[in-house]
N, C-alpha and C positions, 0 to 999 in steps of 0.2 A: 511596597513590593513591586518588583518588575520581572517581567519574562521575556526572555530572547529566543525567538522562534526562528529556527534555521530552515530556510525555504528549498524544498527540493525542485530541482528543474534540470533541462537538457541544454541549456545556454540558448534556447529559442523559444520554450515553452514552460510555463508553470504547471507543474503537476497538479492534477484534480485533488489530490490529497491534501494538499495545504488548505484548501477551503474547508475541509473537515476538522483540521488541526485548529483552525482559527475558531471554530465553534467549540472544540474542547476546551481551548485556553481560557475562554470567557468565563468557564466554572471556577478558575483560580482567583478570578476578581482582581486582577493586577493590571498595570500598565504593560502594553505588548509593544516590543521593538522587534523588527525583521532584520535577518542577516541574508545576503545573497553572495555566495561564493561562485565565481565562475570567470569566464572570458567572453568578451564581445556579446554581452547578454543584455542589451538595451531594451530588446523587447520584453524580456522577463521584468526589468526593471520598471518599465511602463505599466506593466499588469500589476506588479506588486503596489504600486503607487495608489492603486484603486482599491486596495482591500481596507475594509472596514475597522474602525476600532484600533487602530495603529497609531503609535506616537512618532516613531522614528524608523527610519530605514538605513541600514549600513550596508554598503556594496563594496567588495572586495573583488575588483575586475582586473585581473592580471593573467598571463598566460600559465604561470605556475599553479593556479586554480582553476584551469580550464575544465579537468575532469574530476576535480573535487576529491582528489585521494586524500585518504584519511591521514597520511603520514604528516603532510605539513598543513591540512586543512584544520585538523583537530588542535595544533599548537596556537593557530590565531583564535579559534573559538575559545579556547583555555583561557587566553589573555582577556578577551571580552567577558567571559563568564564571571569574572571576578565582581563585576558589578551588578550581578542580577542574582535574584533569588531562585529563579527556574530557568533551565535551559532544556527546550523543547524540540523535538522533530518526529518526522514520521517512522513508524516501525516497519520499515521496508528494508531492503537490502542497503539502501543509501544510509539510513539511521543506524542500523544495526552494526555497520561497518565503522560509522564515524563517532558516535556517543561513546562507546565503550573506552575508546583510545582518550577521549576528552576526559572521562571520569577518571582514568588512570594519571592523567597529567595533573589533575586537581587534587587526586587522592581521595575521593569521595565515591561512595556507592551510588549506583543509578537502578531505576527500575524500568524494565522492558516491557513493551507490549500492553500498556495500560488501556484498560477499556471502561474505567469509570473513576472519576475523581470524587472521592467521599468528603474530603476536607483539605486543607491547605497542606497536611503532610501525610495523608493517607489515601491509598489508591489500590485499585483492584485490577489483577491481571490473570489471564487463563493459564493453567499448567495442566500436564498430562493430556496434551492435544485437545484441550478445551474441554475436558471431562470434569474438572474442578477449576474451583476460582481461589485464587489467594489475596488476603487482604494485607497489604504492606503499609507499614508507617515507616517514615525515614526521617531521621533527625538531622541529616546534613544541612549545613547553612546554604549550600548551593544544591538545588535538587534537580537531577538530570532525569528526563523522562522520554522514552519513545512511545507515541501513543497510536493505537490501531485506529487507521482512519475509518474503518467501516463500523466503527462503534459510536460515530458521532454524524449527524446530519452535516449537509455542506452549507456553509453560510453564503447569503446572497453578496453579491459584489457590489460596491458602492461607487458611485459617480464622483465622490469628493477625494481628491488627492491628499495624502497625509502631509503633515506639516513640514517636516524636517528630513533631509536627504544628505547623507554624509558619505562620501568615498574614503576607503581606507588606504593609506599610503604603506602600510606596513607589508612587505613583501618576506615572506619565509619560504625559501627553497626547499626542493624535497630532494634530499640525497639518498634517501632509503629505497625509493621504489620509482618506476617510470611507467606510463601508459604506453603500451605497446599497439593493441588494436581492439575492436570490438566488432562483432557479428551481428547486427540487428535485423530482426524480422520486419520488413516493410509491409504492412497491411493497410487496405482502406476500412477494415473493420475497426469498432470502437476498442479503445485499450480495455484489455480484461479487468483490471481493477476499478475501472471507472463506467463501466457498461451497464445499463438498465436491464438488459436480456442478456443471459447466456446459455448457449447450447453446449452441454459437455458431453463427451462420450467416454466410454470405458473400455475394459478388456473384452467385453461381450461383442464388439464390433469385430474381432477376430483378425482384421489385417488392417495396414495402412490405405489400403485400396477402398475398403468399406468406410474407413474414417472420413472419408471425403463426403460421404452421404451427412455427416454432421457439418461439416463446412457449408455444404450446399443448403442445408436447412437454415443455418445461422444467416446466411446470405439473404434468404428470403424473409427473416424477421428482423434483418439489420442489426443483427447480435453480434456478440463476441463469442469465440469458440474456447472452450475449456476441455481440460482432459484430466483423468485421474492418473495417478503415479503409475498404476499398472499398464496403462496405455502408452504412456511416455516410456517406461523402461522397455517395453515390447517394441518400441520403434514405430508406433502408429501415429504419433503426433510429436512435434518438437517440445523441447523443455519448457518454452515460455508459455504454453499452453496450460502447463501444470497448476491444478488447484489443490490445495492442502497443507498439511502442517510444514512439509519442505517445499511447497510451491507458492502460490499466492493466494491470499486470503480476499475472499469476494463477499458482497453483500447486496446482489442486484435485486431489482423488483421482481423478476422472474428468472428462475434457475431451472433449466431442463436437463435433468440426468437420464442418459440413455445408455443401457448396458454397463452401468456402475452399480457395483454391488454395495458400496457404502461402507468401506472400511474407515475405522476411527481416523486414520490419517487424513482421509479425503473429507471427512464430515468436519474436521477441525476447520477447513478452510472455506466451507460455503453454508454452514447451517444457520447462519444469521440472515439468509436469503429471505426476503420478504414472502415470496410463494416458490414453493418447491415442487416440480412435477417429476416423478421418476417412472421410467418405462424399464421393465426387466421382466425375464421370464420366470425368475426364481421368487415365489411369494413369500419366502422367508428372508429374503435379502434385506439387510440392516438399513437400506436407504428408505426403505417404506416406513421405519419408525419416525423418521424426520420429515417426511413428504407431506404436504398438503393434499396432493392427488397423485394416486398411484395407479399404474396400469400394469396388470400382469398378463404379459403377451409377447409374442416373438417380435422383437425390435425391428427386424427388416420388414416384416408385414406391416408394422405401424408406420414406419418410415415412408413405405410405399403409398399407404393410404393418406398420409399427410401431405406428401408431394401432390397427389391427385386432387386433394381438397384446396391447397394453395394455388 
């Protein structure tokens, strides 16, 4: 049995989620091959060559794959997938965009957002914003899975390079879509989904100006900044700060929720955090039901005291 793992990257850096995926696929007990789609991604290839327990690395390095658009990337993956029992990638926007199209081309079902592998054909995934868990048994010959990285630990990097390395010459043009541009937030803070500490703010901060207090505190801790959907919808924070069902799923060592009531949508994205600290002036706020430490107080007074202590 063999697994094809599609790596997520930005042509310069391998995403940290891939290390969690490698930890997950070890439970499938199969040989593992890697696929890198991109353009001028030599730095990513060098990093991938040091990933442990991998037999083979496929590289499709061409400008038509520069932005890893699903319309033509999926066609290449579908061809490779015919030689595998499993095709796996991360349950991020990258994987959620790519793998359903691969499934359609192969005419097979897929399982998304896997958080537990029970056996070679049985998997667990969250439903209803994480309030219930569904056990799915899939009988397809080729099993397509997106795996939630936060459900598995990161695997340590090996110093031994993998044995075989093959560049794919097959070029599949994309006549259906084209990349126009992207607006990325440049920050010296840790990436939200990979951060050990996250300081998140909600609607209780009342304004975008007050939200800067969250950013200031995060900088003191060397933390990433998160936000509830209510804070993002109100314009307090940018979209890429959003944690929750329609945002990013995180599981840091420490999650500090300030002025966040704890709606189901938000809890779905952060309740797997190792330690949760909640600060809210409402003692009945749902966030306290999942918090390890809760402080019922005026958040502005608490932030002022924290600033003084730090």
